[in-house]
C-alpha positions as a LaTeX table, in Angstrom:
\begin{tabular}{lrrr}
\hline
Residue & $x$ (\AA) & $y$ (\AA) & $z$ (\AA) \\
\hline
Unk1 & $-64.96$ & 13.01 & $-43.02$ \\
Unk2 & $-62.51$ & 14.28 & $-45.65$ \\
Unk3 & $-62.57$ & 12.51 & $-49.06$ \\
Unk4 & $-59.51$ & 12.74 & $-50.92$ \\
Unk5 & $-59.04$ & 9.81 & $-53.00$ \\
Unk6 & $-61.31$ & 10.46 & $-55.75$ \\
Unk7 & $-59.81$ & 13.08 & $-57.64$ \\
Unk8 & $-61.78$ & 12.83 & $-60.87$ \\
Unk9 & $-63.04$ & 16.26 & $-61.88$ \\
Unk10 & $-66.76$ & 16.37 & $-61.99$ \\
Unk11 & $-69.20$ & 18.91 & $-63.68$ \\
Unk12 & $-72.24$ & 19.71 & $-61.68$ \\
Unk13 & $-76.00$ & 20.90 & $-63.08$ \\
Unk14 & $-75.82$ & 24.11 & $-61.76$ \\
Unk15 & $-72.04$ & 24.41 & $-63.32$ \\
Unk16 & $-73.52$ & 23.40 & $-66.77$ \\
Unk17 & $-76.59$ & 26.16 & $-66.51$ \\
Unk18 & $-74.27$ & 28.83 & $-65.57$ \\
Unk19 & $-71.95$ & 28.04 & $-68.38$ \\
Unk20 & $-75.04$ & 27.54 & $-70.99$ \\
Unk21 & $-75.89$ & 31.34 & $-69.80$ \\
Unk22 & $-72.43$ & 32.78 & $-70.31$ \\
Unk23 & $-72.15$ & 31.31 & $-73.89$ \\
Unk24 & $-76.04$ & 32.38 & $-74.80$ \\
Unk25 & $-74.98$ & 35.85 & $-73.53$ \\
Unk26 & $-71.60$ & 35.53 & $-75.44$ \\
Unk27 & $-73.47$ & 34.83 & $-78.56$ \\
Unk28 & $-76.02$ & 37.97 & $-78.48$ \\
Unk29 & $-72.93$ & 40.36 & $-77.71$ \\
Unk30 & $-71.16$ & 38.85 & $-80.70$ \\
Unk31 & $-74.02$ & 39.45 & $-83.20$ \\
Unk32 & $-74.79$ & 43.05 & $-82.12$ \\
Unk33 & $-70.89$ & 44.18 & $-81.93$ \\
Unk34 & $-69.82$ & 42.62 & $-85.11$ \\
Unk35 & $-73.09$ & 42.88 & $-86.81$ \\
Unk36 & $-72.83$ & 39.45 & $-88.13$ \\
Unk37 & $-75.94$ & 37.78 & $-86.86$ \\
Unk38 & $-75.64$ & 35.00 & $-89.58$ \\
Unk39 & $-72.88$ & 32.91 & $-89.97$ \\
Unk40 & $-71.66$ & 33.36 & $-86.14$ \\
Unk41 & $-74.64$ & 33.33 & $-84.51$ \\
Unk42 & $-75.65$ & 29.81 & $-86.22$ \\
Unk43 & $-72.09$ & 28.54 & $-85.66$ \\
Unk44 & $-72.05$ & 29.15 & $-81.91$ \\
Unk45 & $-75.91$ & 28.05 & $-81.51$ \\
Unk46 & $-75.00$ & 24.59 & $-83.04$ \\
Unk47 & $-71.87$ & 24.60 & $-80.36$ \\
Unk48 & $-74.23$ & 25.45 & $-77.59$ \\
Unk49 & $-76.93$ & 22.82 & $-78.95$ \\
Unk50 & $-73.90$ & 20.12 & $-78.80$ \\
Unk51 & $-72.56$ & 21.25 & $-75.36$ \\
Unk52 & $-76.32$ & 20.94 & $-73.99$ \\
Unk53 & $-76.93$ & 17.35 & $-75.59$ \\
Unk54 & $-73.81$ & 15.76 & $-73.79$ \\
Unk55 & $-74.21$ & 17.73 & $-70.58$ \\
Unk56 & $-76.53$ & 16.04 & $-68.78$ \\
Unk57 & $-74.53$ & 13.01 & $-69.16$ \\
Unk58 & $-71.41$ & 14.72 & $-67.56$ \\
Unk59 & $-73.77$ & 16.05 & $-64.78$ \\
Unk60 & $-74.79$ & 12.35 & $-63.95$ \\
Unk61 & $-71.44$ & 10.99 & $-64.26$ \\
Unk62 & $-70.15$ & 14.01 & $-61.81$ \\
Unk63 & $-72.90$ & 12.92 & $-59.25$ \\
Unk64 & $-72.02$ & 9.38 & $-59.26$ \\
Unk65 & $-68.36$ & 10.12 & $-58.89$ \\
Unk66 & $-68.99$ & 12.19 & $-55.53$ \\
Unk67 & $-71.35$ & 9.44 & $-54.25$ \\
Unk68 & $-68.75$ & 7.22 & $-53.07$ \\
Unk69 & $-70.97$ & 4.60 & $-52.36$ \\
Unk70 & $-70.14$ & 1.16 & $-53.71$ \\
Unk71 & $-72.12$ & $-0.70$ & $-55.89$ \\
Unk72 & $-75.03$ & 1.71 & $-55.18$ \\
Unk73 & $-75.51$ & 0.55 & $-51.82$ \\
Unk74 & $-78.88$ & 1.94 & $-49.87$ \\
Unk75 & $-78.47$ & 2.85 & $-46.12$ \\
Unk76 & $-76.05$ & 4.37 & $-44.22$ \\
Unk77 & $-74.91$ & 0.97 & $-42.18$ \\
Unk78 & $-73.83$ & $-1.95$ & $-44.08$ \\
Unk79 & $-72.83$ & $-5.72$ & $-42.82$ \\
Unk80 & $-70.47$ & $-7.73$ & $-44.60$ \\
Unk81 & $-69.93$ & $-11.74$ & $-43.69$ \\
Unk82 & $-66.78$ & $-13.09$ & $-44.98$ \\
Unk83 & $-65.18$ & $-17.02$ & $-44.33$ \\
Unk84 & $-61.94$ & $-17.87$ & $-43.37$ \\
Unk85 & $-59.63$ & $-18.05$ & $-45.91$ \\
Unk86 & $-59.15$ & $-21.76$ & $-47.27$ \\
Unk87 & $-55.67$ & $-23.69$ & $-47.20$ \\
Unk88 & $-53.73$ & $-22.22$ & $-49.76$ \\
Unk89 & $-55.88$ & $-18.98$ & $-50.24$ \\
Unk90 & $-54.94$ & $-15.55$ & $-49.15$ \\
Unk91 & $-57.96$ & $-14.14$ & $-48.93$ \\
Unk92 & $-61.38$ & $-14.74$ & $-47.16$ \\
Unk93 & $-64.60$ & $-15.18$ & $-49.57$ \\
Unk94 & $-67.29$ & $-12.47$ & $-48.93$ \\
Unk95 & $-70.28$ & $-14.57$ & $-48.29$ \\
Unk96 & $-72.88$ & $-11.72$ & $-48.21$ \\
Unk97 & $-73.71$ & $-8.00$ & $-47.91$ \\
Unk98 & $-76.48$ & $-6.08$ & $-46.51$ \\
Unk99 & $-77.29$ & $-2.37$ & $-45.77$ \\
Unk100 & $-80.04$ & $-1.05$ & $-43.71$ \\
Unk101 & $-81.07$ & 2.62 & $-42.13$ \\
Unk102 & $-79.70$ & 1.61 & $-39.01$ \\
Unk103 & $-77.42$ & $-0.76$ & $-37.34$ \\
Unk104 & $-80.10$ & $-2.16$ & $-35.53$ \\
Unk105 & $-81.66$ & $-3.50$ & $-38.74$ \\
Unk106 & $-78.81$ & $-5.51$ & $-39.59$ \\
Unk107 & $-79.22$ & $-8.36$ & $-37.06$ \\
Unk108 & $-75.58$ & $-8.40$ & $-36.00$ \\
Unk109 & $-74.29$ & $-11.80$ & $-34.40$ \\
Unk110 & $-72.16$ & $-10.76$ & $-31.56$ \\
Unk111 & $-70.15$ & $-13.92$ & $-31.24$ \\
Unk112 & $-69.31$ & $-13.64$ & $-35.07$ \\
Unk113 & $-68.56$ & $-9.83$ & $-35.21$ \\
Unk114 & $-64.91$ & $-9.25$ & $-35.92$ \\
Unk115 & $-64.46$ & $-5.29$ & $-37.17$ \\
Unk116 & $-67.06$ & $-2.22$ & $-37.38$ \\
Unk117 & $-65.57$ & 0.85 & $-39.45$ \\
Unk118 & $-66.78$ & 4.01 & $-39.44$ \\
Unk119 & $-66.62$ & 6.98 & $-42.04$ \\
Unk120 & $-66.23$ & 9.81 & $-39.41$ \\
Unk121 & $-63.71$ & 10.04 & $-36.55$ \\
Unk122 & $-64.89$ & 8.97 & $-33.29$ \\
Unk123 & $-67.00$ & 6.08 & $-33.96$ \\
Unk124 & $-69.49$ & 8.06 & $-36.12$ \\
Unk125 & $-70.88$ & 8.32 & $-39.51$ \\
Unk126 & $-72.10$ & 5.65 & $-41.29$ \\
Unk127 & $-70.88$ & 2.17 & $-40.88$ \\
Unk128 & $-69.88$ & $-1.25$ & $-42.05$ \\
Unk129 & $-70.11$ & $-4.23$ & $-39.62$ \\
Unk130 & $-67.69$ & $-7.25$ & $-40.69$ \\
Unk131 & $-68.35$ & $-10.59$ & $-39.18$ \\
Unk132 & $-66.80$ & $-13.80$ & $-39.61$ \\
Unk133 & $-68.98$ & $-16.86$ & $-40.62$ \\
Unk134 & $-66.30$ & $-19.49$ & $-38.33$ \\
Unk135 & $-66.34$ & $-17.03$ & $-35.32$ \\
Unk136 & $-63.70$ & $-14.91$ & $-33.60$ \\
Unk137 & $-60.36$ & $-14.24$ & $-34.76$ \\
Unk138 & $-57.43$ & $-16.66$ & $-34.06$ \\
Unk139 & $-53.68$ & $-16.16$ & $-35.30$ \\
Unk140 & $-54.69$ & $-17.04$ & $-38.83$ \\
Unk141 & $-57.80$ & $-14.15$ & $-38.76$ \\
Unk142 & $-59.40$ & $-13.11$ & $-41.84$ \\
Unk143 & $-58.34$ & $-11.78$ & $-44.65$ \\
Unk144 & $-61.11$ & $-9.29$ & $-45.98$ \\
Unk145 & $-60.52$ & $-8.23$ & $-49.54$ \\
Unk146 & $-63.06$ & $-5.32$ & $-49.84$ \\
Unk147 & $-65.88$ & $-3.81$ & $-48.08$ \\
Unk148 & $-68.86$ & $-1.17$ & $-49.02$ \\
Unk149 & $-67.18$ & 1.90 & $-47.47$ \\
Unk150 & $-63.59$ & 1.50 & $-48.97$ \\
Unk151 & $-61.62$ & 4.75 & $-49.04$ \\
Unk152 & $-63.53$ & 6.36 & $-46.32$ \\
Unk153 & $-62.49$ & 4.49 & $-43.10$ \\
Unk154 & $-61.71$ & 7.11 & $-40.29$ \\
Unk155 & $-62.06$ & 4.99 & $-37.21$ \\
Unk156 & $-62.73$ & 1.44 & $-36.31$ \\
Unk157 & $-63.83$ & $-1.02$ & $-33.21$ \\
Unk158 & $-62.50$ & $-4.38$ & $-33.32$ \\
Unk159 & $-64.02$ & $-7.24$ & $-31.28$ \\
Unk160 & $-63.59$ & $-10.79$ & $-30.54$ \\
Unk161 & $-59.65$ & $-11.13$ & $-30.25$ \\
Unk162 & $-59.25$ & $-9.17$ & $-33.23$ \\
Unk163 & $-56.66$ & $-7.02$ & $-32.09$ \\
Unk164 & $-54.13$ & $-6.98$ & $-34.95$ \\
Unk165 & $-55.32$ & $-5.10$ & $-37.68$ \\
Unk166 & $-53.66$ & $-4.48$ & $-40.60$ \\
Unk167 & $-55.82$ & $-1.80$ & $-43.11$ \\
Unk168 & $-54.27$ & $-2.23$ & $-46.99$ \\
Unk169 & $-54.09$ & 0.36 & $-49.55$ \\
Unk170 & $-55.80$ & $-1.61$ & $-52.40$ \\
Unk171 & $-58.48$ & $-4.48$ & $-52.36$ \\
Unk172 & $-57.57$ & $-7.91$ & $-52.04$ \\
Unk173 & $-54.54$ & $-6.82$ & $-49.57$ \\
Unk174 & $-52.36$ & $-5.39$ & $-52.10$ \\
Unk175 & $-50.19$ & $-2.37$ & $-52.10$ \\
Unk176 & $-48.40$ & $-0.99$ & $-48.55$ \\
Unk177 & $-50.71$ & $-1.40$ & $-45.29$ \\
Unk178 & $-50.91$ & 0.58 & $-42.00$ \\
Unk179 & $-50.74$ & $-1.33$ & $-38.86$ \\
Unk180 & $-53.44$ & $-0.87$ & $-35.85$ \\
Unk181 & $-53.30$ & $-2.90$ & $-32.52$ \\
Unk182 & $-57.15$ & $-2.61$ & $-31.31$ \\
Unk183 & $-59.92$ & $-0.10$ & $-31.80$ \\
Unk184 & $-58.62$ & 3.35 & $-33.31$ \\
Unk185 & $-60.80$ & 6.62 & $-32.38$ \\
Unk186 & $-58.99$ & 7.86 & $-35.42$ \\
Unk187 & $-56.72$ & 5.87 & $-37.87$ \\
Unk188 & $-54.68$ & 9.05 & $-38.47$ \\
Unk189 & $-53.93$ & 11.61 & $-41.19$ \\
Unk190 & $-52.29$ & 8.98 & $-43.22$ \\
Unk191 & $-54.62$ & 6.13 & $-43.44$ \\
Unk192 & $-57.95$ & 8.73 & $-43.17$ \\
Unk193 & $-59.85$ & 7.73 & $-46.48$ \\
Unk194 & $-56.66$ & 5.27 & $-47.68$ \\
Unk195 & $-57.81$ & 1.69 & $-46.79$ \\
Unk196 & $-59.63$ & $-0.61$ & $-49.07$ \\
Unk197 & $-59.10$ & $-3.96$ & $-47.30$ \\
Unk198 & $-58.22$ & $-5.83$ & $-44.02$ \\
Unk199 & $-56.08$ & $-8.26$ & $-42.24$ \\
Unk200 & $-57.35$ & $-9.08$ & $-38.77$ \\
Unk201 & $-56.05$ & $-11.71$ & $-36.49$ \\
Unk202 & $-55.27$ & $-12.51$ & $-32.73$ \\
Unk203 & $-52.21$ & $-11.51$ & $-31.70$ \\
Unk204 & $-49.47$ & $-14.24$ & $-31.16$ \\
\hline
\end{tabular}
């Protein structure tokens, strides 16, 4: 799966150690070549000490940014259960969310199954099962405001009359959307890793 949405630069521990080694070597060369071990050496070592103090936090933030796992979810496979939108509401309420190492551990209710999204092409990789507490899709369907593998969807399967699918760019069904009918082995280059919420319903 390609994850192109998170564009914030990150700094790794390995990169920090490399920078530290370069700085240390540079300080030594300055002291020898310029024969000014006092002031330059002290100032440079002070700067290096400050850098090494803040670097662990930078590295940790970088690791978290790369993880791409919302809410620090545990397990590769998750299940989200949503309610139908109440009269006057545009979005379904998320009732629960659980994760496990395998789909078999999620106790999937086939009669309530709406959608299964996958982070890889061809229904592979980590997945999110989405169930509706009121049963199969009808014309009104379900408006799923968010889910765990947002911005990582590459394929999905539909169930129980949820043949019409809109994948929105942002949470809460905001922004433009990608339109699909039925299961998608691959959502396409434009939609890949660019879906954060769904609307699913039966085709009128």
